N, C-alpha and C positions, 0 to 999 in steps of 0.2 A: 887608427883610419886606414881605411884599403889604399887610400893616395899617398903613405906615409911614403916619402925615397922614390917616388915617383916622378919622370920626367914625363909630361900631357903634351900633346901637339895636337891643336885644333888650326885645322886644314878651310880658311875661307873668312875675312871681314865683313861680313854681312850681318844685319842687325842679330839673327843667333847665336853667330859665330862669336861676334865684341860681346854680348848678353851673357853667352857661355862663357867666356873668359873673367869679365865683372863679377858674376858670383861664382867660379872659383878660387876667385881670389881672397874673395870676404872670405872663403874656409880655409884660405892657408896653401892652398893648390902649389906645385912647381908648372910651372906651364911657361909654353909658348907660341903664339899667333901668325900662322904664316898666312900671307896675303900675296894673291900677284899684282895687284896695283903698284907702280913706282910709290904714291905714295898718297894721303887720303883723300886729294880732290882729285883723283879720278875717278872716271866711269860712273859717276855720281848724277845718272841717267835715269829715267822714269818718273811717273806721277808721286805725287805725297802719299805716306802709310796714314790709316787713321789703325791707333790703336784703342782695343778692345778689353776692358775690363772682363777679368777671369785667365787673361791671357797677354796680351802687349803689354800693356797696364797694368796688370798685378805683378808683371818683372819688370817692367819699373823702379814698382814701387819698394821689393825684395831688395834689389839693386841699392837701394839708398838713393834713387838721383829722380824724384818724385819733382823736387823743387828748383830741379837744372831743365827739367822737362816742360814743366812750365814759365820760362822765360825763355824756351825753344820752340815750343810749337806756335800752332796760327788758329788764333782763334777765330770763330766763325767760316774754316775754312771745308767744314765738314757740312754745312747747309746746301740744299740740293734743290735744285728746279728739274721738272722732269716737264718734258715738250712732246711734241711728235712731230714727222718730218718738216712740215710746214712750219716750226719754231713756233705751236700756239702753246701756250703756256697748260698743264693739266695738272700740277701738282707743284709746290713752294711750301718748306717748312722757313723761309727766311724771317715772318713775321712771330713763328712762336717757337724758334731754337733760340737756346739761353748759347750765348759764344765763350762761357765758362760753368763748368755744372760737374766737376770731377766726383761730386758725390749720388750722380745718377748713373746706375747698372748700366743706361744705355748712351751712357753718353762718348763720343767715341773723336778725343781728339784728332787734329792730322798732324803730321809731322814733316817736313822736307825730308830724303833721304842725307841730304850732306850736313843741318844739324843732328839730326841725330846719331849720325855717325862720331860727328867731333866729341856729342857728349858721352857715348859710349866709350870712345877712344882717350877723352879726357880722367874717365875714371879707373883706368889700367893702368900699372903700375910702370914705371918709365922700361922703355927695351921688350916690351910682353912684345911687339908688334916685330914683325920680320918683315919688312917691304919687300917688292918684288921677287918673290917667292913664288914660281908658278909652279905650282906641282906636278913633277912626272911618271915619277911612277914609284914603289918601297918592293922592299923586301923583307923578310922575316930576317933577324937579328936576337941572338938571347933569347929574351921573351917578349920583344917587342918588334918596330920596326925601322928601319932606314928607309928612310925618303931622302928623294932625290927632284933638284928643283931645276931648272929650264937655265937660270943662272952660275950650275955648274956647281953649289954649295950641295949637301949631302948634310941631314942632321939624324939622329937616333930618338927616339920616345917607346916609353913604355905602353904608349896608349896612345891611338891617334885616334880624333875625333874628328869625320868629314861633316864640314860646312858649308860644300862647295857649291854648292847650286844644282839646281836640276839637269846639268850636264857634268854632274861628281867625276872624277876623273879614280874616286878610291872608294865609290861604292861599290864598283867591280869586284873588287876584291872581297864584297863581304857577298853578294850576291847577284847571280844573272838577269834576274826582273829587272825589266824595261818598260818605260812610260811610252802612252799608246795616247793618238793623236786625240784630241777632244773633236773634233769636228770645225770651231773655231778658229782663227786667222785676226789680230788685231794689228791693223795698220797703224803704227805711230809717227803721229807729224806733232810740228812747234812752229809755234808764230813767236818772235818776238816784239814787244811793245803792240800787244793784242788792242790798249787801247787806241792806236791811231789803224795801226794793220787788221782788227776784226772787230770795231767801235761795235757794231750793233750787236755781236756776240758777247763783247765784254761786258756790255752792261745787262745783257741777259743773265753772264753768271753774278754781279754783283761779288764778287769777291768767295764765291763758293765753286760748288760742282754741277757740271750737267748732264741730264743724261736725255739723249733723242731717240726716240723707239722706235723703228719701220716695221716694214712685212719683213722677217730674219735679216735686214740690217739697222744696226744703232751708230751713231756718234756718242760717244762720250767723253770729255774733256775738264780740267780743271785747272786754277792755274798754279803756282808755284809761290815759293815766297821772293825769287828775284822778281815775280812779274811776268814772267815766261807763259805762256798757256800752252800745254800739252793737252795732244787729244787722240783718241783713239777710232779709225773707221774699223767696226766689226764686223762678220760677218761669216759664210760659213763655204769658202770655196776648197780645194779637193787639196791632200796635205801637201805637197809639192809643187804648188801655187808659186810661192814665193818666186821658184827657180825657172820657173816654166814662163811665167806670165810676159816675157818681153817687156817689162816695164823697165825706165831706166829713175831710179828712185833718189834724183839728184836733177828729174827736171821739172819743174813747179809746175807745167805744160802740159806735158804729155800725163801726168798724174794728178790733176785736174780733169781734162779729159776722160779717162778712166771714169772720175767718181760722177761726171752728169751721164757716164753710160751706165754705170753701175747701181749707183743712185738716182735713176733716172726721174722718180716721182719727187725730188727730194726739192725742197725752195732754195733759190740762188743766193739765199744769205749764209749759206756753208761755202760756199764758193771760196770766201776770203780766206779760207783756213787752208786751200792749195794754191791757191795764189798768190800767199804771202809768206808760207812756208820756209823758214829759215838754217835749217837742217835737214838732209835727209831722209827722206823717209824711212824707216824700221820694219820691215814687218816679221811680226811675232806668232808664230805659232803656239800654241797653246794644248798643254798637253797632260798628263794626269798618270799618277801612279795606281796601278789594280788597286781597286778597293779589300782584294784579302790577298796582298801579298805575303809573305813568309820566309824568313832566312832564320838559319842556324846561328846563336847569340854567339860572340869569341871575347875575350880575356882581356884583349887589348884593342878593339875595332870597334866602332860605331859609328849613329852619324845623326844630324838633325838636320830639320827645314829640308828647303826642296832637296836637297841630296836624298831623307829617306823619303818624303811624300811629297812630291811633286803637286799641284791640284791649277786649277784653273784661280782666276783672280773676281771670279764674280761673287763672293761672300766677305769679301778684304780680308782672311784669314792666313793667308801664304805667309806673313813675316808675322805675324801673332802667334801662328803655329810652334815657327821657328824658337820665338822667345819662349814661348811656352816649354819650347821641348829642351831650352838651356836651363831652365830654372828643375824642369822635373830629372832630366839627370845629371845635374849638381847634387838633388837631395837624395839620387838614389848611391851615387859616386861617396854619397860622405855622413850617411845613415850604417848606424851601429848594427842595425840588424840582419845585414847580408855579407858572409863568410865568404866572400871570394868577388873580385873584381866581375868576373863571367857571371854569377849569378845577381850582381847589381844591374848591368847589362843587359842582362835579360826581362829583369822587373820593368827595365825603361822602356827598354823595346815593345815587350808584349803591349803594356799599357798608351804608347805612346803609336802603335800600328790603332790600336781601335781608336783611338781620340783623333787620329788624322784620317779614319775613311769616313767618318762621321762627317767631319770638314770639308773630306773632299767631294762627298757626297752633294752637301749642301749643295756647293761650288759649280757641280755639275748638273744639278737641276735647275737651280740660278741661271746657269747658259745657256739651257733649253729654254725657260722661259724667256729671255730674252730675246732668242735667235727662233722664234715661232712665229707664224702668221698673225697672231692677232698678241705681239707683246705688251703693245702699252695698255691693252686693256687689263694683263695677268701682270704685268709689274705694278700697276695704279694699286689693283688687289692689293698685293704684295706691302706696300710704302704706307700704303692707308689704314 
């Protein structure tokens, strides 16, 4: 076995990194996962994740965690409604979509990030995750790497696997290729107790998710398992808009004024989202790795997920691709047909880049449709 007597370090405890740790441990690998968060409850922000057959959901099955997943996912949260800027409904699948259809290839059950993380963590051997390990740098040592962390700790690994996201600090050790700005920025907001603070929108959601498409601008939203409403104003500003707009993201009144100006022809039903936002707004520039990226394989270093192939969220593929990376990398590292770790890593990376490029292209194309002049018409055609 290529991993015999090898110490493996996974850097990053998102869905991809945790899935990889679980799958490798099932194969008997010796590993540690280094995560910058101080504990498992920190930094769990963002919308729920939908798991896809052939990627995320397949990995959950391969990790022997399907029954645990069924206890933690949110039935019905994948149901959707599509409206125009005036909140007029043009599409809904609430009356036709089953809440539990795991035998259906097109079933995409949703799960909040916290429950998904806890499920994967509970499946790992005790002591696998080293919390409060913010990666700073590493240097070659023996045949592997000596890693250094912000807390002053250092650790050696024969094989380092970067799972540390779009702003990966490990990726530069493999390649200088950087992500490009997709042209879209998403402004994230949150409303606690939306049944009171955004009652009309809450009624429209009906426990699922809502997509409002206008002229090059969208509002995308859904509920978390906690009942909190998370939404995104998605539009096409210049890349440095977030720093140069002069907005105070903690000032609801100022942010509402911005929305009224930029979304001038949108119904005032949406104002409640900005009037009653309960956390600071977060601007998120959407980046994508070049579809033709390439680099030379190494025998002691590789990467998965956004570190390898960041892509827009407009096909729901990010976490799913990261988890599929974990499965395919595990298969390559534990296969008998490869003579060396470098051969195994090379085989994984060649296939991963091809597969991720297809998903990224789909995500970019969807983003173009969603932010086009006639977005509603195009997206209705896509969903129907």
